[in-house]
C-alpha positions in Angstrom: -30.7 19.6 -23.3 -34.0 18.1 -22.5 -33.9 15.2 -20.1 -34.9 11.9 -21.5 -37.6 10.1 -19.5 -37.0 6.6 -18.5 -39.4 3.9 -18.5 -39.1 0.8 -16.4 -40.5 -2.3 -17.8 -43.1 -3.9 -15.6 -42.3 -7.7 -15.1 -45.0 -9.8 -16.6 -46.1 -12.7 -14.2 -45.7 -16.1 -15.9 -48.9 -17.3 -14.2 -52.5 -16.0 -14.3 -55.0 -16.7 -11.5 -58.8 -16.4 -11.5 -61.8 -17.8 -9.8 -64.9 -19.5 -11.5 -67.9 -21.8 -10.9 -68.4 -25.1 -12.6 -71.3 -27.4 -12.6 -71.3 -30.9 -11.1 -74.0 -33.3 -10.1 -74.4 -31.8 -6.7 -74.8 -28.1 -7.9 -71.9 -25.7 -8.3 -68.3 -26.0 -7.4 -66.2 -22.8 -6.8 -62.8 -23.2 -8.1 -59.6 -21.3 -8.0 -57.4 -21.8 -11.1 -53.9 -20.8 -12.2 -52.3 -21.4 -15.5 -49.2 -20.3 -17.6 -49.5 -17.0 -19.6 -47.9 -18.9 -22.5 -50.4 -21.7 -22.6 -50.2 -24.1 -25.5 -49.7 -27.9 -25.9 -46.4 -27.9 -24.1 -48.0 -27.7 -20.6 -47.6 -30.6 -18.2 -50.6 -32.6 -17.0 -53.2 -30.6 -15.3 -53.0 -30.7 -11.5 -56.0 -30.6 -9.1 -55.4 -29.5 -5.6 -57.8 -30.8 -2.8 -57.9 -29.0 0.5 -58.3 -30.4 4.0 -61.6 -30.5 6.0 -60.8 -27.4 8.0 -60.1 -25.3 4.9 -61.2 -24.4 1.4 -59.4 -23.7 -1.9 -58.0 -20.5 -0.5 -55.4 -22.6 1.3 -53.6 -23.0 -2.0 -53.5 -19.3 -2.8 -49.8 -18.9 -2.3 -49.0 -22.3 -3.8 -50.9 -22.1 -7.1 -48.7 -19.5 -8.6 -45.5 -21.5 -7.6 -46.7 -24.7 -9.2 -48.6 -23.3 -12.2 -45.6 -22.0 -14.3 -45.8 -25.0 -16.7 -49.1 -26.5 -16.1 -52.8 -25.5 -15.5 -54.0 -26.0 -11.9 -57.3 -26.2 -10.4 -58.3 -26.0 -6.6 -61.9 -26.5 -6.2 -64.0 -25.9 -2.9 -65.0 -29.6 -2.2 -68.8 -30.0 -1.8 -70.1 -28.3 1.2 -67.0 -26.2 1.9 -66.2 -22.7 0.9 -68.5 -21.5 -1.8 -69.4 -24.9 -3.2 -73.0 -26.4 -2.9 -73.1 -29.3 -0.6 -73.5 -33.0 -1.6 -76.3 -35.0 0.1 -74.0 -37.2 2.2 -70.9 -34.9 2.5 -68.8 -38.0 2.1 -65.4 -38.7 0.4 -67.0 -40.7 -2.3 -69.4 -37.9 -3.3 -66.4 -35.4 -3.1 -64.5 -37.6 -5.6 -67.6 -37.7 -7.9 -67.7 -33.9 -8.0 -64.0 -33.7 -8.8 -64.4 -36.2 -11.6 -67.4 -34.1 -12.9 -65.0 -31.1 -12.8 -62.5 -33.0 -14.9 -65.2 -34.1 -17.4 -66.4 -30.4 -17.7 -62.9 -29.3 -18.5 -62.5 -32.2 -21.0 -59.5 -33.6 -19.4 -58.4 -37.1 -20.0 -55.8 -37.3 -17.3 -55.0 -35.4 -14.3 -52.5 -35.3 -11.3 -54.1 -34.8 -7.8 -52.6 -33.4 -4.8 -54.5 -33.8 -1.5 -54.1 -32.6 1.9 -55.8 -34.4 4.8 -59.5 -34.8 3.6 -58.3 -33.9 0.0 -55.8 -36.8 0.3 -58.6 -39.1 1.1 -60.6 -37.7 -1.9 -57.6 -38.2 -4.1 -57.3 -41.8 -3.2 -60.9 -42.5 -3.7 -60.8 -40.9 -7.1 -57.6 -42.9 -8.0 -59.5 -46.1 -7.2 -62.6 -45.5 -9.0 -61.2 -43.6 -11.9 -57.6 -45.0 -12.5 -57.9 -43.9 -16.1 -58.2 -40.4 -15.1 -55.7 -40.1 -12.2 -51.9 -40.3 -13.3 -50.0 -39.3 -10.2 -50.8 -38.5 -6.6 -49.3 -36.2 -4.1 -50.6 -37.0 -0.6 -50.2 -35.1 2.8 -51.7 -36.4 5.9 -53.8 -38.9 4.2 -56.5 -40.2 6.5 -56.7 -44.1 7.0 -59.2 -45.7 4.7 -60.6 -49.1 5.3 -60.9 -51.6 2.4 -58.8 -49.5 0.0 -57.7 -51.6 -2.9 -54.1 -51.5 -4.2 -53.2 -48.3 -6.1 -51.0 -48.6 -9.1 -50.4 -44.7 -9.7 -47.1 -43.2 -8.7 -47.4 -41.4 -5.4 -45.4 -38.7 -3.5 -46.3 -38.9 0.2 -45.5 -36.4 3.0 -45.1 -37.9 6.3 -44.2 -36.4 9.8 -40.6 -36.8 10.5 -40.0 -39.5 13.4 -43.7 -39.5 14.1 -44.6 -42.1 16.8 -48.0 -42.9 15.1 -47.5 -41.8 11.5 -50.8 -41.8 9.8 -48.9 -42.4 6.5 -47.6 -45.7 7.5 -50.8 -47.6 6.5 -50.4 -46.4 3.0 -47.4 -48.7 2.4 -49.9 -51.6 2.2 -51.9 -50.0 -0.8 -49.3 -47.8 -2.7 -47.1 -49.9 -4.8 -45.2 -47.0 -6.3 -44.4 -44.6 -3.5 -41.8 -42.1 -2.4 -41.8 -40.6 1.1 -40.6 -37.1 2.1 -40.3 -36.3 5.8 -41.7 -33.0 7.2 -41.8 -31.6 10.6 -45.7 -31.4 10.8 -48.8 -31.1 8.9 -49.8 -27.5 10.0 -53.1 -26.1 9.0 -51.4 -23.4 6.9 -49.0 -26.0 5.3 -49.2 -24.5 1.8 -49.0 -21.0 3.0 -45.5 -21.7 4.6 -44.5 -24.4 2.2 -40.6 -24.1 1.7 -39.7 -23.5 -1.9 -37.5 -26.7 -1.8 -40.6 -28.7 -1.1 -42.5 -26.9 -3.8 -39.7 -27.8 -6.3 -39.9 -31.4 -5.1 -43.5 -31.5 -6.0 -43.0 -29.9 -9.4 -40.1 -32.3 -10.1 -42.2 -35.4 -9.3 -44.9 -34.1 -11.5 -42.8 -33.5 -14.5 -41.4 -36.9 -14.5 
């Protein structure tokens, strides 16, 4: 009797990732993106992930597949970082303008924004100048920003547990709808080692 060959089904990843370039007012932005293989109109609000000043979009390489199972996610190299062209002043305001240009190029009416350190500053700036565009914010290690107006968007803020000089405390004065999550530290590879429990909390916050 001939032996029957067995074929093993190869699991299909629910998320696809790729890299691309998009035009903005300062040249080109290099962007990493991840999106569900199903696509369709049942996706959640698109998420933009903005990196710290010591990194580029590659910092989110491990995080993108985790968070993109039910939404499209874009992680740009901010102007002057990674493979993106630089803006003249290399400022937070210019970076926010470039991110807004990316959203316009993608024809997105509303986005959620996750920012780490420098990226958190850019997210806050974007939320103040384009409140119509930004729905929710996730902030990690946000830099203190002077003369920041009150922000009405819902925010999820990570802060160092029992920090003596917690740089998130200043946000209490400008964030009217905020939930805090305590973490041990803001390490440079924060998203490479992000516990699945914290990733799930971010996902749950964005789904609300």
